[in-house]
Every structure is written in C-alpha cells, then in structure tokens.
KEMARFI-318168 format. One record per atom (N, C-alpha, C, O): atom name; x, y, z. Coordinates in nm, 4 decimals. Layout:
+----+----------+----------+----------+
|  a |       xx |       yy |       zz |
+----+----------+----------+----------+
| CA |        X |        Y |        Z |
...
+----+----------+----------+----------+
***
This chain:
+----+----------+----------+----------+
|  a |       xx |       yy |       zz |
+----+----------+----------+----------+
|  N |   1.5083 |  -5.1309 |   1.6399 |
| CA |   1.4150 |  -5.0722 |   1.5454 |
|  C |   1.3383 |  -4.9556 |   1.6083 |
|  O |   1.3176 |  -4.8525 |   1.5442 |
|  N |   1.2955 |  -4.9728 |   1.7361 |
| CA |   1.2221 |  -4.8651 |   1.8028 |
|  C |   1.3090 |  -4.7410 |   1.8184 |
|  O |   1.2629 |  -4.6292 |   1.7957 |
|  N |   1.4323 |  -4.7604 |   1.8563 |
| CA |   1.5200 |  -4.6448 |   1.8761 |
|  C |   1.5472 |  -4.5737 |   1.7432 |
|  O |   1.5587 |  -4.4511 |   1.7398 |
|  N |   1.5576 |  -4.6492 |   1.6352 |
| CA |   1.5768 |  -4.5893 |   1.5036 |
|  C |   1.4554 |  -4.5052 |   1.4649 |
|  O |   1.4703 |  -4.3926 |   1.4175 |
|  N |   1.3348 |  -4.5597 |   1.4850 |
| CA |   1.2121 |  -4.4864 |   1.4534 |
|  C |   1.1999 |  -4.3625 |   1.5400 |
|  O |   1.1596 |  -4.2565 |   1.4922 |
|  N |   1.2349 |  -4.3757 |   1.6688 |
| CA |   1.2290 |  -4.2605 |   1.7595 |
|  C |   1.3277 |  -4.1521 |   1.7151 |
|  O |   1.2946 |  -4.0335 |   1.7171 |
|  N |   1.4463 |  -4.1918 |   1.6760 |
| CA |   1.5468 |  -4.0950 |   1.6298 |
|  C |   1.4988 |  -4.0223 |   1.5051 |
|  O |   1.5173 |  -3.9013 |   1.4927 |
|  N |   1.4377 |  -4.0948 |   1.4133 |
| CA |   1.3855 |  -4.0323 |   1.2910 |
|  C |   1.2748 |  -3.9336 |   1.3254 |
|  O |   1.2728 |  -3.8220 |   1.2735 |
|  N |   1.1821 |  -3.9740 |   1.4129 |
| CA |   1.0732 |  -3.8840 |   1.4525 |
|  C |   1.1263 |  -3.7602 |   1.5231 |
|  O |   1.0804 |  -3.6489 |   1.4972 |
|  N |   1.2234 |  -3.7795 |   1.6129 |
| CA |   1.2801 |  -3.6654 |   1.6856 |
|  C |   1.3454 |  -3.5653 |   1.5910 |
|  O |   1.3366 |  -3.4446 |   1.6134 |
|  N |   1.4092 |  -3.6126 |   1.4878 |
| CA |   1.4806 |  -3.5226 |   1.3965 |
|  C |   1.3899 |  -3.4610 |   1.2902 |
|  O |   1.4270 |  -3.3612 |   1.2284 |
|  N |   1.2730 |  -3.5180 |   1.2681 |
| CA |   1.1852 |  -3.4659 |   1.1627 |
|  C |   1.0554 |  -3.4110 |   1.2197 |
|  O |   1.0374 |  -3.2895 |   1.2275 |
|  N |   0.9666 |  -3.4979 |   1.2586 |
| CA |   0.8327 |  -3.4574 |   1.2993 |
|  C |   0.8334 |  -3.3713 |   1.4253 |
|  O |   0.7643 |  -3.2696 |   1.4308 |
|  N |   0.9099 |  -3.4104 |   1.5252 |
| CA |   0.9117 |  -3.3354 |   1.6511 |
|  C |   0.9681 |  -3.1958 |   1.6285 |
|  O |   0.9137 |  -3.0987 |   1.6808 |
|  N |   1.0751 |  -3.1838 |   1.5522 |
| CA |   1.1314 |  -3.0505 |   1.5230 |
|  C |   1.0305 |  -2.9636 |   1.4490 |
|  O |   1.0182 |  -2.8443 |   1.4767 |
|  N |   0.9585 |  -3.0238 |   1.3551 |
| CA |   0.8578 |  -2.9493 |   1.2806 |
|  C |   0.7464 |  -2.9007 |   1.3738 |
|  O |   0.7038 |  -2.7857 |   1.3638 |
|  N |   0.6998 |  -2.9854 |   1.4624 |
| CA |   0.5931 |  -2.9476 |   1.5555 |
|  C |   0.6401 |  -2.8349 |   1.6470 |
|  O |   0.5655 |  -2.7399 |   1.6706 |
|  N |   0.7600 |  -2.8437 |   1.6977 |
| CA |   0.8144 |  -2.7374 |   1.7830 |
|  C |   0.8258 |  -2.6073 |   1.7043 |
|  O |   0.7911 |  -2.5009 |   1.7555 |
|  N |   0.8740 |  -2.6147 |   1.5805 |
| CA |   0.8863 |  -2.4971 |   1.4946 |
|  C |   0.7509 |  -2.4292 |   1.4740 |
|  O |   0.7391 |  -2.3077 |   1.4898 |
|  N |   0.6492 |  -2.5071 |   1.4388 |
| CA |   0.5166 |  -2.4517 |   1.4139 |
|  C |   0.4572 |  -2.3941 |   1.5420 |
|  O |   0.3978 |  -2.2863 |   1.5390 |
|  N |   0.4720 |  -2.4631 |   1.6532 |
| CA |   0.4132 |  -2.4152 |   1.7787 |
|  C |   0.4758 |  -2.2847 |   1.8249 |
|  O |   0.4078 |  -2.2032 |   1.8872 |
|  N |   0.6030 |  -2.2628 |   1.7963 |
| CA |   0.6687 |  -2.1379 |   1.8360 |
|  C |   0.6298 |  -2.0205 |   1.7462 |
|  O |   0.6427 |  -1.9051 |   1.7869 |
|  N |   0.5827 |  -2.0481 |   1.6256 |
| CA |   0.5552 |  -1.9416 |   1.5300 |
|  C |   0.4076 |  -1.9191 |   1.5025 |
|  O |   0.3735 |  -1.8429 |   1.4120 |
|  N |   0.3222 |  -1.9810 |   1.5752 |
| CA |   0.1796 |  -1.9603 |   1.5555 |
|  C |   0.1194 |  -1.8908 |   1.6760 |
|  O |   0.1711 |  -1.8999 |   1.7873 |
|  N |   0.0100 |  -1.8219 |   1.6522 |
| CA |  -0.0596 |  -1.7517 |   1.7590 |
|  C |  -0.1604 |  -1.8487 |   1.8207 |
|  O |  -0.2376 |  -1.9119 |   1.7487 |
|  N |  -0.1600 |  -1.8606 |   1.9524 |
| CA |  -0.2559 |  -1.9525 |   2.0139 |
|  C |  -0.3993 |  -1.9032 |   1.9956 |
|  O |  -0.4240 |  -1.7827 |   1.9902 |
|  N |  -0.4925 |  -1.9962 |   1.9861 |
| CA |  -0.6323 |  -1.9601 |   1.9684 |
|  C |  -0.6917 |  -1.9014 |   2.0964 |
|  O |  -0.7763 |  -1.8122 |   2.0904 |
|  N |  -0.6480 |  -1.9508 |   2.2108 |
| CA |  -0.6970 |  -1.8982 |   2.3364 |
|  C |  -0.5885 |  -1.8127 |   2.4001 |
|  O |  -0.4704 |  -1.8452 |   2.3881 |
|  N |  -0.6255 |  -1.7039 |   2.4677 |
| CA |  -0.5238 |  -1.6204 |   2.5304 |
|  C |  -0.4556 |  -1.6947 |   2.6457 |
|  O |  -0.5205 |  -1.7632 |   2.7248 |
|  N |  -0.3250 |  -1.6794 |   2.6529 |
| CA |  -0.2483 |  -1.7389 |   2.7614 |
|  C |  -0.1564 |  -1.6328 |   2.8197 |
|  O |  -0.1195 |  -1.5371 |   2.7517 |
|  N |  -0.1205 |  -1.6501 |   2.9436 |
| CA |  -0.0274 |  -1.5563 |   3.0065 |
|  C |   0.1105 |  -1.5687 |   2.9424 |
|  O |   0.1735 |  -1.4677 |   2.9111 |
|  N |   0.1572 |  -1.6898 |   2.9231 |
| CA |   0.2876 |  -1.7121 |   2.8620 |
|  C |   0.2666 |  -1.7834 |   2.7295 |
|  O |   0.2017 |  -1.8878 |   2.7243 |
|  N |   0.3212 |  -1.7274 |   2.6229 |
| CA |   0.3018 |  -1.7897 |   2.4918 |
|  C |   0.4028 |  -1.9005 |   2.4658 |
|  O |   0.3841 |  -1.9806 |   2.3742 |
|  N |   0.5088 |  -1.9064 |   2.5444 |
| CA |   0.6055 |  -2.0154 |   2.5320 |
|  C |   0.6417 |  -2.0627 |   2.6720 |
|  O |   0.6232 |  -1.9894 |   2.7691 |
|  N |   0.6925 |  -2.1834 |   2.6827 |
| CA |   0.7300 |  -2.2324 |   2.8160 |
|  C |   0.8600 |  -2.1716 |   2.8677 |
|  O |   0.8973 |  -2.1951 |   2.9827 |
|  N |   0.9291 |  -2.0943 |   2.7854 |
| CA |   1.0568 |  -2.0366 |   2.8262 |
|  C |   1.0339 |  -1.9029 |   2.8964 |
|  O |   0.9570 |  -1.8194 |   2.8489 |
|  N |   1.1003 |  -1.8839 |   3.0080 |
| CA |   1.0810 |  -1.7608 |   3.0851 |
|  C |   1.2078 |  -1.6780 |   3.0876 |
|  O |   1.2472 |  -1.6287 |   3.1932 |
|  N |   1.2719 |  -1.6619 |   2.9739 |
| CA |   1.3870 |  -1.5742 |   2.9681 |
|  C |   1.3382 |  -1.4295 |   2.9607 |
|  O |   1.2200 |  -1.4043 |   2.9376 |
|  N |   1.4286 |  -1.3366 |   2.9802 |
| CA |   1.3936 |  -1.1943 |   2.9880 |
|  C |   1.3258 |  -1.1455 |   2.8604 |
|  O |   1.2261 |  -1.0736 |   2.8680 |
|  N |   1.3767 |  -1.1821 |   2.7449 |
| CA |   1.3181 |  -1.1343 |   2.6197 |
|  C |   1.1767 |  -1.1872 |   2.5989 |
|  O |   1.0894 |  -1.1141 |   2.5521 |
|  N |   1.1536 |  -1.3132 |   2.6332 |
| CA |   1.0195 |  -1.3703 |   2.6168 |
|  C |   0.9212 |  -1.3036 |   2.7111 |
|  O |   0.8104 |  -1.2688 |   2.6704 |
|  N |   0.9599 |  -1.2855 |   2.8356 |
| CA |   0.8703 |  -1.2210 |   2.9332 |
|  C |   0.8430 |  -1.0773 |   2.8915 |
|  O |   0.7291 |  -1.0313 |   2.9001 |
|  N |   0.9459 |  -1.0056 |   2.8463 |
| CA |   0.9276 |  -0.8682 |   2.8000 |
|  C |   0.8332 |  -0.8635 |   2.6806 |
|  O |   0.7441 |  -0.7788 |   2.6749 |
|  N |   0.8521 |  -0.9531 |   2.5864 |
| CA |   0.7641 |  -0.9598 |   2.4695 |
|  C |   0.6200 |  -0.9873 |   2.5116 |
|  O |   0.5276 |  -0.9192 |   2.4672 |
|  N |   0.6016 |  -1.0866 |   2.5967 |
| CA |   0.4671 |  -1.1216 |   2.6415 |
|  C |   0.4008 |  -1.0069 |   2.7164 |
|  O |   0.2810 |  -0.9837 |   2.7001 |
|  N |   0.4768 |  -0.9350 |   2.7981 |
| CA |   0.4220 |  -0.8190 |   2.8688 |
|  C |   0.3803 |  -0.7097 |   2.7706 |
|  O |   0.2773 |  -0.6451 |   2.7897 |
|  N |   0.4596 |  -0.6889 |   2.6660 |
| CA |   0.4255 |  -0.5888 |   2.5653 |
|  C |   0.2992 |  -0.6282 |   2.4903 |
|  O |   0.2149 |  -0.5433 |   2.4616 |
|  N |   0.2857 |  -0.7564 |   2.4584 |
| CA |   0.1650 |  -0.8038 |   2.3905 |
|  C |   0.0435 |  -0.7830 |   2.4796 |
|  O |  -0.0604 |  -0.7353 |   2.4339 |
|  N |   0.0566 |  -0.8188 |   2.6061 |
| CA |  -0.0553 |  -0.8031 |   2.6987 |
|  C |  -0.0904 |  -0.6550 |   2.7165 |
|  O |  -0.2082 |  -0.6197 |   2.7208 |
|  N |   0.0105 |  -0.5688 |   2.7267 |
| CA |  -0.0136 |  -0.4249 |   2.7409 |
|  C |  -0.0838 |  -0.3701 |   2.6168 |
|  O |  -0.1743 |  -0.2875 |   2.6284 |
|  N |  -0.0431 |  -0.4151 |   2.4989 |
| CA |  -0.1077 |  -0.3712 |   2.3747 |
|  C |  -0.2530 |  -0.4167 |   2.3698 |
|  O |  -0.3409 |  -0.3414 |   2.3278 |
|  N |  -0.2776 |  -0.5392 |   2.4125 |
| CA |  -0.4148 |  -0.5903 |   2.4125 |
|  C |  -0.5029 |  -0.5106 |   2.5084 |
|  O |  -0.6182 |  -0.4815 |   2.4764 |
|  N |  -0.4506 |  -0.4756 |   2.6242 |
| CA |  -0.5277 |  -0.3946 |   2.7192 |
|  C |  -0.5575 |  -0.2567 |   2.6608 |
|  O |  -0.6679 |  -0.2050 |   2.6775 |
|  N |  -0.4598 |  -0.1970 |   2.5926 |
| CA |  -0.4804 |  -0.0668 |   2.5298 |
|  C |  -0.5911 |  -0.0743 |   2.4251 |
|  O |  -0.6785 |   0.0121 |   2.4195 |
|  N |  -0.5865 |  -0.1784 |   2.3423 |
| CA |  -0.6880 |  -0.1954 |   2.2387 |
|  C |  -0.8253 |  -0.2109 |   2.3018 |
|  O |  -0.9221 |  -0.1514 |   2.2543 |
|  N |  -0.8354 |  -0.2896 |   2.4078 |
| CA |  -0.9643 |  -0.3085 |   2.4747 |
|  C |  -1.0179 |  -0.1780 |   2.5323 |
|  O |  -1.1381 |  -0.1522 |   2.5264 |
|  N |  -0.9287 |  -0.0952 |   2.5884 |
| CA |  -0.9711 |   0.0306 |   2.6513 |
|  C |  -1.0005 |   0.1407 |   2.5494 |
|  O |  -1.1031 |   0.2079 |   2.5590 |
|  N |  -0.9122 |   0.1593 |   2.4533 |
| CA |  -0.9187 |   0.2760 |   2.3646 |
|  C |  -0.9785 |   0.2478 |   2.2277 |
|  O |  -1.0188 |   0.3408 |   2.1578 |
|  N |  -0.9848 |   0.1215 |   2.1884 |
| CA |  -1.0266 |   0.0901 |   2.0520 |
|  C |  -1.1378 |  -0.0138 |   2.0504 |
|  O |  -1.1406 |  -0.1013 |   1.9638 |
|  N |  -1.2280 |  -0.0042 |   2.1449 |
| CA |  -1.3331 |  -0.1052 |   2.1585 |
|  C |  -1.4228 |  -0.1125 |   2.0350 |
|  O |  -1.4756 |  -0.2192 |   2.0036 |
|  N |  -1.4402 |  -0.0025 |   1.9658 |
| CA |  -1.5287 |  -0.0013 |   1.8488 |
|  C |  -1.4543 |  -0.0192 |   1.7173 |
|  O |  -1.5155 |  -0.0158 |   1.6105 |
|  N |  -1.3231 |  -0.0382 |   1.7240 |
| CA |  -1.2439 |  -0.0559 |   1.6018 |
|  C |  -1.2774 |  -0.1903 |   1.5373 |
|  O |  -1.3050 |  -0.2889 |   1.6056 |
|  N |  -1.2742 |  -0.1914 |   1.4059 |
| CA |  -1.3027 |  -0.3134 |   1.3308 |
|  C |  -1.1690 |  -0.3752 |   1.2901 |
|  O |  -1.0916 |  -0.3124 |   1.2179 |
|  N |  -1.1413 |  -0.4966 |   1.3352 |
| CA |  -1.0136 |  -0.5594 |   1.2978 |
|  C |  -1.0202 |  -0.6198 |   1.1572 |
|  O |  -1.1195 |  -0.6821 |   1.1196 |
|  N |  -0.9142 |  -0.6004 |   1.0818 |
| CA |  -0.9021 |  -0.6601 |   0.9488 |
|  C |  -0.7736 |  -0.7394 |   0.9443 |
|  O |  -0.6694 |  -0.6915 |   0.9890 |
|  N |  -0.7794 |  -0.8592 |   0.8912 |
| CA |  -0.6615 |  -0.9441 |   0.8835 |
|  C |  -0.5787 |  -0.9154 |   0.7592 |
|  O |  -0.4597 |  -0.9467 |   0.7555 |
|  N |  -0.6396 |  -0.8567 |   0.6581 |
| CA |  -0.5689 |  -0.8249 |   0.5346 |
|  C |  -0.6070 |  -0.6850 |   0.4886 |
|  O |  -0.7148 |  -0.6357 |   0.5219 |
|  N |  -0.5190 |  -0.6208 |   0.4122 |
| CA |  -0.5458 |  -0.4867 |   0.3612 |
|  C |  -0.6698 |  -0.4835 |   0.2725 |
|  O |  -0.7444 |  -0.3856 |   0.2728 |
|  N |  -0.6912 |  -0.5890 |   0.1978 |
| CA |  -0.8063 |  -0.5911 |   0.1081 |
|  C |  -0.9376 |  -0.5866 |   0.1865 |
|  O |  -1.0389 |  -0.5402 |   0.1343 |
|  N |  -0.9368 |  -0.6337 |   0.3094 |
| CA |  -1.0564 |  -0.6279 |   0.3925 |
|  C |  -1.0979 |  -0.4860 |   0.4241 |
|  O |  -1.2171 |  -0.4564 |   0.4320 |
|  N |  -1.0003 |  -0.3970 |   0.4424 |
| CA |  -1.0296 |  -0.2555 |   0.4679 |
|  C |  -1.0988 |  -0.1954 |   0.3460 |
|  O |  -1.2021 |  -0.1295 |   0.3585 |
|  N |  -1.0414 |  -0.2186 |   0.2285 |
| CA |  -1.1005 |  -0.1659 |   0.1056 |
|  C |  -1.2412 |  -0.2189 |   0.0840 |
|  O |  -1.3325 |  -0.1423 |   0.0532 |
|  N |  -1.2592 |  -0.3478 |   0.0995 |
| CA |  -1.3915 |  -0.4078 |   0.0799 |
|  C |  -1.4939 |  -0.3488 |   0.1764 |
|  O |  -1.6079 |  -0.3229 |   0.1380 |
|  N |  -1.4539 |  -0.3279 |   0.3003 |
| CA |  -1.5450 |  -0.2699 |   0.4001 |
|  C |  -1.5849 |  -0.1268 |   0.3620 |
|  O |  -1.7020 |  -0.0896 |   0.3692 |
|  N |  -1.4856 |  -0.0480 |   0.3217 |
| CA |  -1.5128 |   0.0921 |   0.2857 |
|  C |  -1.6042 |   0.0993 |   0.1641 |
|  O |  -1.6971 |   0.1801 |   0.1616 |
|  N |  -1.5798 |   0.0170 |   0.0645 |
| CA |  -1.6623 |   0.0193 |  -0.0559 |
|  C |  -1.8058 |  -0.0197 |  -0.0224 |
|  O |  -1.8992 |   0.0371 |  -0.0790 |
|  N |  -1.8253 |  -0.1142 |   0.0675 |
| CA |  -1.9614 |  -0.1532 |   0.1067 |
|  C |  -2.0344 |  -0.0409 |   0.1797 |
|  O |  -2.1575 |  -0.0383 |   0.1809 |
|  N |  -1.9606 |   0.0517 |   0.2404 |
| CA |  -2.0228 |   0.1620 |   0.3138 |
|  C |  -2.0693 |   0.2747 |   0.2218 |
|  O |  -2.1517 |   0.3567 |   0.2621 |
|  N |  -2.0183 |   0.2798 |   0.1001 |
| CA |  -2.0514 |   0.3873 |   0.0068 |
|  C |  -2.1911 |   0.3648 |  -0.0503 |
|  O |  -2.2229 |   0.2563 |  -0.0990 |
|  N |  -2.2733 |   0.4683 |  -0.0435 |
| CA |  -2.4072 |   0.4650 |  -0.1039 |
|  C |  -2.3985 |   0.5429 |  -0.2344 |
|  O |  -2.3809 |   0.6647 |  -0.2323 |
|  N |  -2.4105 |   0.4755 |  -0.3464 |
| CA |  -2.3980 |   0.5430 |  -0.4748 |
|  C |  -2.4865 |   0.4748 |  -0.5785 |
|  O |  -2.5318 |   0.3616 |  -0.5615 |
|  N |  -2.5085 |   0.5472 |  -0.6841 |
| CA |  -2.5781 |   0.4921 |  -0.7993 |
|  C |  -2.4851 |   0.5074 |  -0.9185 |
|  O |  -2.4187 |   0.6102 |  -0.9317 |
|  N |  -2.4791 |   0.4097 |  -1.0034 |
| CA |  -2.3922 |   0.4161 |  -1.1188 |
|  C |  -2.2656 |   0.3364 |  -1.0955 |
|  O |  -2.2644 |   0.2380 |  -1.0216 |
|  N |  -2.1579 |   0.3815 |  -1.1607 |
| CA |  -2.0319 |   0.3083 |  -1.1522 |
|  C |  -1.9446 |   0.3624 |  -1.0399 |
|  O |  -1.9491 |   0.4809 |  -1.0068 |
|  N |  -1.8667 |   0.2749 |  -0.9832 |
| CA |  -1.7662 |   0.3134 |  -0.8833 |
|  C |  -1.6314 |   0.2719 |  -0.9397 |
|  O |  -1.6068 |   0.1529 |  -0.9593 |
|  N |  -1.5431 |   0.3688 |  -0.9664 |
| CA |  -1.4138 |   0.3409 |  -1.0278 |
|  C |  -1.3035 |   0.3682 |  -0.9281 |
|  O |  -1.3075 |   0.4672 |  -0.8551 |
|  N |  -1.2049 |   0.2801 |  -0.9253 |
| CA |  -1.0908 |   0.2949 |  -0.8366 |
|  C |  -0.9659 |   0.2890 |  -0.9220 |
|  O |  -0.9438 |   0.1910 |  -0.9931 |
|  N |  -0.8824 |   0.3949 |  -0.9158 |
| CA |  -0.7662 |   0.4053 |  -1.0039 |
|  C |  -0.6339 |   0.3773 |  -0.9334 |
|  O |  -0.5278 |   0.3930 |  -0.9938 |
|  N |  -0.6382 |   0.3361 |  -0.8066 |
| CA |  -0.5158 |   0.3008 |  -0.7361 |
|  C |  -0.4273 |   0.4178 |  -0.7006 |
|  O |  -0.3067 |   0.4000 |  -0.6839 |
|  N |  -0.4821 |   0.5355 |  -0.6886 |
| CA |  -0.4033 |   0.6549 |  -0.6559 |
|  C |  -0.3970 |   0.6717 |  -0.5069 |
|  O |  -0.3353 |   0.7663 |  -0.4580 |
+----+----------+----------+----------+
***
C-alpha cells in the first residue's frame, strides 16, 4: 500500500511541484535559480545577473510596473488638470 501511494504521489504531486518550482521566480535572489549546472542554465543565470546589475547601476530611479495598465494609471495620476480627461486609445 505504501509503495502504491508513493508511486501515485511521484507521478502526480511531485511532478507538479517540480514543474511549478522550475517556472516561478524565487522571492529571494539566488546565484543559481535551478540545481542544474548545464551550460544553458549557467549562461541564462549569468545574463539575468548581468541585467540586474545594469538595472541597479543605470536605472536606479526607474519605477517598475508589473502590468501595462500600471504605467497608464501612474501617468494619469501625474496629470494635473481640471475638468474631464478623455482617452481615445490612439
């Protein structure tokens, strides 16, 4: 019975956890985002780290937005106007 339950978990829950862990961004910065040290993973991780360093050096005052609508909302809040504000999607 234990081996049957283990086999079911390995084929369902464990695969799902591995899938999610490989496709999510970690909350804390790590040197290696996956335990695999193949050439493509190391190259990818180095590129991510290089991009992060560039952002820290050159874009320290940039405001990050997770969605496009956040940019629009921020810009509209910066506008000082009286009356109506119309946006026609042009």
